[in-house]
N, C-alpha and C positions, 0 to 999 in steps of 0.2 A: 363121185362126180366132180370134175375140176371146176366147172362153171355152173352158174344158175342162169337159166334162160326162160323165156315166156313165149309160148306159141307152138305151132306144129313142129318146128324144127327141134323142139325140146322133147319130143316124144321119146320114151325110153324103150329099149328092147325088152319084151316080156321075159320075166324070170331073171332079170339082171339086177334086181334090187335097186332099181333107179340109179344105176351107176354107169350104164353103157347106152349110148344113143342108138335108136333104131337103125339097124344096118342090114344090108342086102344078104350078108352071110349068116345072120342069126347068132352072131357072137354075143355071149352074155357075161363075160368076165373082163375086167379092166386089163388084166395081164394079156389076154389074147388080143384084145382090140389094139393095145399099144404095140404089140408085136406085129400085127397086120399093118398098122399105120407106118411103123418104122421101116418095114420091108418095102412097102410101096414108096416111101420117101427116098430110099436109096435108089430105086429105079428112076424116080424123077430126077435126082441129082445126075445120074448117068445120062439121062436124055438131054440134060442141059449142058453138061461139061464134056461129054464124050461123043465121038472120038476127038473132037476139038471144040473149043469155045468160039462160037460164031455170032453171038448176040451183039448187035450194034445199036439197038434202041429198045426202050421199054415204054409200056403204057399200062394203065390199070387193067386192060384186057389181058395183058400178059400174066398178071397175077391170077386172074380168073382161069386162064388156060392152065397154069401150073397147078392150081387147086383142083381143077377138074381131072387132069391127068393123074394126079396123086391119089385123090380120095374117091373118084367115081366108082371104083370097084366096091366101095363100102357104103357110100351114102348117096341117096337120091339128089340131095341138094348141093353136091360138090360142084364147084365152079360158079356158084351164085352168091351174091352178097347176102348176108343174113337179113332176115325180115323180123327178127325178134330182138328185144333189148336184152342185154347180158350184163352180169356182174360177177365178180370174184372176190370172196372174202370181204364183202361189203363195198367193194370199189366198183362204181358204175362206168362202163365203157360208153362210147358215143352212142346216142340214141339212134335206132335203126333208120328213122325217117331223115336223119341228117347225113347218112352215108353218101348219097349221090354228090352233094356239094363238097363234102369233106374229101372224097376221093378225087374229084376234079381238081381241087386245090392241091392235093398231094401229087397228082400227076404233073401239074404245071410247075410246082416248086422243086420236086425231087426227080421224077422219072424223066422229064424232058431234057435234063442236062446229062443224062447217062452217057451220051456219045462223047462228051467233053471231059469225062472223069480222068482220062489219061494225062490231062494237062494239070491236074491238081497236085499241089505239094502234099507231102505226107500229113502235115498238120491240117491243111485244108480238107483233105479226104477224111481224116478222123472226125473232124467237126461235122462234116456233111453226113457221114455214116451214123454218127450218134444222133443227130437231129432227126434224120429220116426214120431211124429205127424206133425212136420214142414215139414219133407222130403216128406211125403205122400201128404200133401196139395200142395206142390210145384210141385210134379209130376202130381197131378190131373188126375188120370187114367181114370175116367169115364166122360161121357157127363153131367151127373146130379147126385147129391147125394154124392159128395165127402166129404163134411164137416161132414155130418151125419154118413156116413160109417166110416170115420176116428175116430169119437168119439166112435162108436161101437167097433172099434179095440182097442182104449184106455181102454174101459170098460172091454173087454175080457182080455187084458194084465194085468190090475190091479187086476182082479179077480183071474187070474192064480198066481199072486204074493201074494195072501192072503188078498187082500183088497177088497173093494166093488166098483161097478161102480161109476164114478165120478159125482160130482155136477157141472154142467156147467152154473149155473145161472149167475155167475160173468162174464163169457165169453159173454153170451148173452146180459147182461146189459151194458157192456163196450166193444163194438165191435171194437172201434178205437184202444184200447190197444191190443186186440187180433190180429188185422191186423198188427199192428206195430211189434208184436212178430214174426209173420210169415215173414215179410219183413226182420227183423234182422237175421232170420235164413238163409237167402240167403248168408250171410257173415260168416256163421257158429257160429254166436252169438246166443246161445239158452237161455241166462240167463233170459230174460223176459218171454219166454214160460215156463221155469222151475218155475218161480214164479206163473204163472197161473195154472200150473199143481199142484203145492203144495197147492194152495188155493182150488182147486177143490177136492183134496184128503182130506184135513183137514176139509173142510166144510162138506163133506159127512160123515166123521167120527163123527163130532160133531152132525150132524142131527141124525145119527143112535143111538148115545148115548142118 
């Protein structure tokens, strides 16, 4: 089990060894649930980016809609903000009762400027993406899928700014540095995350070229 939670959303699927959350398909292994989530995530990406990218504005409701489209075939609570407190490896995410105000602040600071991102310089965009990613991860609004949905948001923002979706291979291959960047963001130090975002953008540009 990747995260520790407390409450009804934390119920496990019977016979899953407390490793798989209760789901509509009765999946009991981590491998199978990961495969199902990733297959559905690909479909979500296709719905957002194909046949053409048309998003011109974002709201927190957009995040809920994405989450529902993605995970509703698996989980009853898909598309809803979590109502349980969560932690990972001893690190506590934002308390559930604080989510409404935190998400309102996130929308006003980051989502409401979505339509203007095409006017940002590359350095401005990198700083913006780094900050928004750290803040959304710290909020951790959903019971499951926060990291992947946060990356989708980065890809959408990057595309709006005239770039392509990012290459996250470095993040996946060096998770300790990524986690360190998130933790540094708690003190408003986004410099390491900015480095990671820059790498992800430049790596994708090199690959496309």
